[in-house]
C-alpha positions in Angstrom: -95.9 27.8 5.6 -93.1 30.4 5.5 -91.9 30.0 8.8 -91.6 26.2 7.9 -90.0 26.8 5.2 -87.8 28.6 6.5 -87.6 26.4 9.7 -86.8 23.4 7.1 -83.5 25.3 5.8 -82.3 26.2 8.6 -82.4 22.3 9.4 -80.2 21.7 6.1 -77.7 24.4 7.0 -77.5 22.7 10.4 -76.6 19.5 8.7 -74.2 21.2 6.3 -72.4 23.1 8.8 -72.0 19.5 10.7 -71.1 17.3 7.8 -68.4 20.2 6.7 -67.3 19.5 10.2 -66.8 16.2 10.3 -65.2 16.1 6.8 -62.7 18.7 7.7 -61.8 17.0 10.9 -61.6 13.7 8.9 -59.2 15.6 6.7 -57.3 17.4 9.4 -56.8 13.3 10.9 -55.6 12.2 7.6 -52.8 15.3 7.4 -51.5 14.5 10.6 -51.1 10.5 10.2 -49.5 11.1 7.0 -47.2 13.4 8.0 -46.9 12.6 11.7 -43.5 10.3 11.0 -41.7 13.7 9.8 -42.8 15.3 12.8 -41.7 13.0 15.1 -37.9 13.0 16.0 -36.9 9.7 16.3 -34.8 9.8 18.8 -37.6 11.1 21.5 -40.5 8.6 20.2 -41.9 7.0 23.5 -41.1 3.6 24.3 -42.4 1.8 26.9 -40.4 -0.6 29.6 -41.3 -2.1 32.4 -40.4 -3.6 36.3 -40.8 -7.4 36.9 -39.5 -9.5 39.0 -40.8 -11.5 42.1 -42.8 -9.6 44.8 -40.9 -6.7 47.2 -37.5 -7.4 45.3 -36.8 -3.3 44.0 -39.6 -3.2 41.3 -41.5 0.2 42.6 -38.4 1.9 43.7 -36.7 1.6 40.7 -39.1 3.6 39.1 -39.0 5.6 41.6 -35.1 6.4 41.2 -35.6 6.9 37.6 -38.9 9.1 37.0 -39.1 10.6 40.2 -42.3 9.4 40.3 -44.4 7.1 43.5 -46.1 4.3 41.6 -48.0 3.2 44.8 -50.9 5.5 45.5 -54.1 3.7 46.0 -54.7 3.3 50.1 -54.8 -0.9 50.1 -50.9 -0.4 48.3 -50.0 1.8 51.1 -51.1 0.3 53.7 -49.6 -3.5 52.7 -46.5 -2.1 50.4 -47.2 -4.5 47.7 -48.1 -3.6 43.9 -51.4 -4.2 43.5 -52.7 -2.4 40.4 -50.2 -1.7 37.3 -48.5 1.2 38.1 -47.1 3.9 36.0 -44.6 6.9 35.4 -42.8 8.7 32.6 -39.3 9.8 32.1 -36.9 12.1 30.1 -33.3 10.3 29.6 -30.6 12.8 29.3 -27.2 13.0 27.9 -24.8 15.7 28.6 -23.6 17.2 25.1 -19.8 17.8 25.5 -17.9 14.1 25.3 -15.3 14.9 27.9 -18.4 14.3 30.6 -17.4 10.5 31.7 -19.7 8.0 31.4 -22.1 6.6 32.9 -22.4 9.8 34.4 -23.2 11.9 31.6 -26.6 9.8 31.0 -29.4 11.5 34.1 -33.0 10.6 34.5 -35.8 12.8 35.1 -39.3 13.5 35.4 -41.7 14.2 32.3 -42.0 17.8 33.4 -38.3 18.5 33.0 -37.1 21.1 30.5 -35.5 20.2 27.0 -32.2 21.1 27.6 -31.5 20.9 31.3 -27.5 21.5 32.3 -25.2 18.9 33.4 -25.2 18.4 36.9 -21.6 16.5 36.3 -18.4 18.2 38.4 -16.2 20.6 35.7 -19.4 20.0 33.1 -21.7 22.3 34.8 -21.7 24.9 32.4 -22.7 21.8 30.2 -26.1 21.7 28.3 -27.9 18.0 28.2 -29.5 16.5 24.8 -33.1 14.6 24.9 -32.2 11.2 24.3 -35.5 9.3 25.3 -39.3 9.4 26.6 -39.5 6.3 28.3 -43.2 5.4 30.1 -42.6 2.5 32.9 -45.4 -0.2 33.9 -44.9 -1.3 37.3 -46.0 -4.2 37.4 -46.9 -6.6 40.8 -44.3 -9.3 41.7 -47.2 -11.0 44.0 -48.1 -14.7 42.8 -51.9 -13.8 42.5 -51.6 -11.1 40.4 -50.1 -12.8 37.9 -53.0 -11.5 35.4 -52.6 -8.8 36.0 -48.6 -8.9 35.7 -49.3 -9.9 32.3 -52.1 -7.6 30.9 -48.9 -4.9 31.5 -46.7 -7.3 29.4 -48.7 -6.5 26.4 -47.7 -3.1 25.9 -43.9 -3.8 26.5 -41.2 -2.6 24.4 -38.2 -4.0 27.0 -38.6 -5.1 30.5 -36.2 -4.3 33.5 -36.0 -7.5 35.2 -35.4 -6.9 39.2 -33.5 -9.7 40.9 -32.8 -9.0 45.1 -29.3 -9.7 45.7 -30.1 -10.4 49.6 -32.3 -13.3 48.1 -31.2 -16.5 46.6 -31.5 -17.2 43.0 -34.0 -17.5 41.2 -37.2 -16.9 43.0 -40.9 -18.0 42.3 -42.7 -14.8 40.6 -38.4 -14.3 38.9 -38.9 -17.4 36.6 -42.8 -16.8 35.9 -42.4 -13.4 35.2 -39.5 -14.4 32.6 -41.8 -17.0 31.1 -44.3 -14.4 30.7 -42.5 -11.7 28.6 -40.9 -14.9 26.7 -44.7 -15.5 25.8 -45.1 -12.7 24.8 -42.3 -12.3 22.5 -40.0 -9.5 24.9 -37.0 -9.7 23.1 -34.9 -6.9 25.5 -34.8 -7.6 28.6 -32.0 -5.6 31.0 -31.4 -7.5 34.8 -30.9 -5.5 37.4 -29.1 -6.8 40.8 -30.8 -5.0 43.5 -30.0 -4.3 46.7 -26.7 -5.0 46.6 -25.8 -2.4 49.6 -27.7 -4.9 51.9 -24.9 -7.8 51.1 -21.1 -8.2 51.7 -19.2 -8.4 47.9 -18.4 -12.3 47.7 -22.3 -12.8 48.3 -23.0 -10.4 45.1 -20.5 -12.5 43.3 -21.9 -15.7 43.8 -25.7 -13.9 43.0 -24.1 -12.5 39.8 -22.7 -16.3 38.6 -26.5 -17.7 40.4 -27.7 -15.5 37.7 -26.1 -16.2 34.2 -27.0 -19.5 35.2 -30.6 -19.0 35.6 -30.9 -16.9 32.3 -28.9 -19.4 30.3 -31.4 -20.8 27.3 -33.7 -18.1 28.3 -34.6 -15.0 25.8 -32.9 -12.9 28.9 -29.9 -15.1 27.7 -26.7 -12.4 27.7 -28.5 -9.9 28.7 -26.9 -6.9 30.9 -26.7 -7.6 34.5 -26.2 -4.6 36.6 -25.2 -4.1 40.3 -27.8 -2.0 41.5 -29.2 0.4 44.9 -32.3 1.8 44.4 -33.5 3.1 47.8 -29.3 5.0 47.2 -29.8 5.7 43.6 -26.7 3.9 43.2 -25.5 2.8 39.7 -29.4 4.3 38.3 -27.2 6.5 36.0 -25.7 3.1 33.9 -29.2 1.8 33.7 -30.1 4.4 31.8 -27.2 4.3 29.7 -28.6 0.8 28.6 -31.8 2.1 28.7 -30.6 4.0 25.5 -28.2 1.5 23.9 -29.8 -2.0 24.8 -33.4 -1.1 24.3 -34.1 -0.2 20.3 -37.1 2.2 19.6 -39.1 -0.3 18.1 -40.5 0.9 14.5 -43.9 2.4 14.6 -47.1 2.9 12.6 -48.3 6.6 12.0 -50.2 5.6 8.8 -53.0 2.3 9.6 -55.8 3.8 11.2 -55.6 4.4 15.6 -55.5 1.0 17.4 -54.7 1.2 21.2 -55.3 -0.7 24.3 -56.9 0.2 27.3 -54.8 -1.1 30.9 -56.6 1.0 32.8 -60.0 3.8 33.3 -60.8 6.1 35.3 -63.8 8.0 36.4 -61.7 11.4 37.6 -65.0 13.5 39.2 -64.8 14.0 42.6 -67.9 13.2 44.9 -70.1 16.9 45.3 -68.9 17.9 41.5 -71.3 20.3 40.5 -73.4 18.7 37.0 -72.7 21.1 34.8 -68.6 20.6 35.9 -68.5 16.5 35.5 -66.5 15.6 32.9 -66.2 11.6 31.0 -64.7 9.2 31.1 -60.6 8.7 30.9 -58.6 5.2 29.5 -55.1 5.0 29.9 -53.1 2.7 27.9 -50.6 2.4 24.8 -50.9 3.2 21.8 -49.9 -0.3 19.3 -50.5 1.7 16.1 -51.7 5.1 14.4 -52.7 8.3 15.8 -54.6 10.0 17.9 -56.5 13.6 17.4 -58.2 16.0 19.9 -62.2 15.4 18.8 -61.7 12.6 17.5 -64.9 10.3 17.3 -64.0 6.8 18.3 -64.9 3.6 19.0 -64.4 1.3 21.6 -64.9 -2.7 22.1 -66.3 -5.4 22.8 -68.1 -2.3 24.7 -71.1 -2.3 27.2 -71.0 -6.7 27.7 -74.8 -8.4 28.6 -77.0 -11.6 28.2 -80.1 -11.9 26.7 -82.8 -13.8 28.2 -81.9 -17.0 26.6 -78.5 -16.4 28.0 -76.7 -15.8 24.5 -74.3 -12.9 24.9 -74.9 -10.0 23.3 -72.3 -7.0 22.9 -72.6 -2.8 22.2 -69.5 -1.2 21.2 -69.5 2.5 22.4 -68.7 5.4 20.2 -67.6 9.0 21.8 -65.3 11.7 20.8 -61.6 12.2 22.3 -61.8 15.6 24.3 -57.9 15.7 25.9 -55.0 13.6 25.8 -52.5 13.7 28.5 -48.9 12.2 29.3 -49.1 12.5 32.8 -49.8 16.6 33.4 -48.6 17.3 29.6 -51.5 18.1 27.9 -51.2 16.7 24.0 -53.3 17.7 20.7 -51.9 14.4 19.1 -51.3 11.1 20.8 -48.7 8.4 18.5 -47.2 4.8 18.8 -45.4 4.3 22.2 -45.5 5.1 25.8 -48.7 6.1 28.3 -51.3 8.3 26.9 -55.2 8.9 28.8 -57.3 10.1 26.2 -60.1 11.9 28.2 -64.0 11.0 26.3 -67.3 11.9 26.6 -68.2 8.6 27.8 -70.4 8.5 30.8 -67.7 8.0 33.3 -69.8 5.2 35.4 -68.7 3.0 32.4 -64.5 3.6 33.0 -65.1 3.2 36.9 -62.4 1.6 38.9 -60.8 -0.4 35.8 -63.9 -1.5 34.3 -62.7 -0.3 30.7 -59.6 -2.7 31.2 -59.2 -5.4 28.2 -61.2 -3.5 26.1 -59.7 -2.3 22.1 -59.8 1.7 21.4 -59.7 3.4 18.2 -61.1 4.3 14.5 -65.1 4.0 14.3 -65.2 1.0 12.2 -61.5 0.0 11.7 -61.6 -2.3 15.1 -60.7 -6.4 14.9 -63.9 -8.7 15.2 -65.4 -9.5 18.9 -65.0 -13.0 19.6 -66.6 -15.8 21.6 -65.0 -18.9 21.1 -61.8 -19.2 19.7 -59.6 -22.2 17.9 -56.0 -22.0 19.0 -52.7 -23.6 19.0 -51.3 -24.6 21.8 -47.5 -25.4 23.7 -47.6 -26.1 27.6 -44.6 -25.6 29.7 -43.2 -28.9 31.0 -43.3 -27.9 34.7 -44.8 -25.1 36.8 -42.9 -22.1 37.5 -43.4 -20.1 40.5 -44.3 -23.3 42.3 -42.8 -24.9 45.0 -44.1 -28.0 46.7 -42.6 -31.0 49.2 -43.4 -33.5 46.2 -42.6 -30.8 44.1 -41.1 -33.6 41.0 -45.0 -34.9 40.9 -46.4 -31.9 41.6 -45.1 -29.4 39.3 -45.2 -31.7 36.0 -48.0 -29.6 34.2 -51.1 -31.8 32.9 -52.3 -32.3 29.8 -55.7 -29.9 28.8 -58.6 -32.3 29.6 -62.0 -31.1 27.9 -64.5 -29.6 30.3 -61.8 -27.3 32.6 -61.9 -23.9 33.0 -58.4 -22.1 32.0 -57.5 -18.1 32.8 -56.3 -16.3 29.5 -54.6 -13.1 29.0 -55.5 -11.9 25.9 -53.6 -8.2 25.1 -54.9 -6.7 28.5 -57.4 -8.9 28.6 -58.2 -11.2 31.5 -61.4 -13.9 31.0 -61.8 -17.6 31.9 -62.3 -19.5 29.0 -63.7 -23.7 29.2 -62.2 -26.7 26.8 -65.0 -27.6 24.5 -62.6 -29.8 22.5 -59.1 -30.9 22.3 -57.1 -32.1 19.4 -53.0 -33.1 19.5 -52.4 -29.1 20.1 -55.4 -27.5 19.2 -58.5 -26.5 21.8 -61.4 -25.2 21.0 -61.8 -22.3 23.8 -65.2 -20.7 25.3 -65.3 -17.4 27.0 -66.5 -16.4 29.3 -67.2 -12.6 28.2 -66.3 -11.6 24.4 -62.9 -10.0 23.2 -62.0 -8.0 20.5 -58.7 -9.5 19.3 -57.3 -10.5 15.7 -56.0 -14.2 14.6 -52.2 -14.4 14.7 -53.0 -13.0 17.8 -50.8 -14.6 20.8 -52.6 -15.6 24.4 -51.5 -17.1 27.6 -53.0 -20.1 29.6 -53.7 -19.9 33.3 -54.7 -22.6 35.3 -56.2 -23.3 38.8 -53.4 -24.7 41.6 -53.7 -24.1 45.3 -56.0 -21.2 44.6 -53.7 -19.5 42.6 -53.9 -18.8 38.7 -50.7 -20.2 37.5 -49.2 -19.9 33.9 -48.8 -22.8 32.3 -48.2 -22.5 28.8 -49.5 -20.2 26.0 -51.2 -20.2 22.5 -51.9 -18.5 18.9 -55.1 -17.6 17.8 -56.0 -19.9 14.9 -59.8 -19.1 14.1 -63.0 -18.7 16.4 -67.3 -17.6 16.2 -67.0 -13.9 16.4 -70.3 -11.7 17.6 -72.1 -9.9 15.2 -71.9 -6.2 16.7 -74.2 -3.9 15.7 -73.1 -1.0 13.2 -72.1 2.7 13.5 -74.8 4.8 15.1 -72.6 8.3 13.8 
């Protein structure tokens, strides 16, 4: 009898300790959330830039010139020398503290591992220290037309964009105009245009193309944007690009107080073949925090999570619950992560769930704070008048965007999620769309609409979520 009583008391003690530990963690997270805006130096807040533009115009090369990171990493990417998956790299931008140091040479970019106050390398100012102005995370988007959905996923988290236009080709190229329309849909305001490969053309050709660029951007979101002639391969004028990033792309207001919400754009299984069972690490989700603060040891929820169909064909989803075991910005380990920049979140999840980008498009955040999961959306939509990025012989007839038809299949980009949708009803500029896979989103969110044309998905317009049908999500077991 006494042994049963002792066992019961021991269980109660363990439960109390567990509850106390959880309350302490909740208190720590709350304190960080309240004080983090004071602790983060505004000048060092991260911002996210991306490189967009036509295929082979030098997007990955520009990222490498600024950050020193080669974003083309996968075997099939290296073989074909094109970006297929979203590349990512972090950089630090500095400026010499000596005011007499000539610009733009006083601006310099290094990889994220560089110390905070390196010495200036401008002749005559070698004894002067440099001041860290910005942390910039780059998303390197693919330019190939069949990878438009991947590009839109990257566009969902940007603060600003570098639009690459090659000087040795006519302007605009197909994906140049398509990418520009895409960032306009994603409400991106801050764009810097880089006229790359000026080392391959004569001066008069570069000047003529500069005029063509100015004509092309008239009336677009990039109207009035600076055009910087560069050679990414030779690192010519990269210091000017750094100066423009600091001066022309402001750091957006960040929300540190709300419950954390992170959009997932990559996910990995970091375990190599042959790992011992005891050494297996949980899955890793990579992306950008939109609001709030994530902390090591925090409990998290990922929606929609695991999606299945029951015997009658109805979709069901089960959110994934886990705990954060590590936070990384490239090779730099963090104790907590704030909005802005690209973050890798190490979890206790089964790595099978994160392997090969399986979590892309999902939303990660605090348990119980994430938006609803939708299976049907009612959207207010707007169609482009003409197709972008398509060259056809009968361009006048085939280039027009026809109206949406009941029963047709579209591809939607909602945040970083790409999903198919069937048009079930249309009235004026309102459409009801039945999704092929559930999406965690909220009312007022902008979405991109693409239609299959000549075996490729082409951007035809955008919409705004007004309402929809949500799934009943199981409550947290935690």
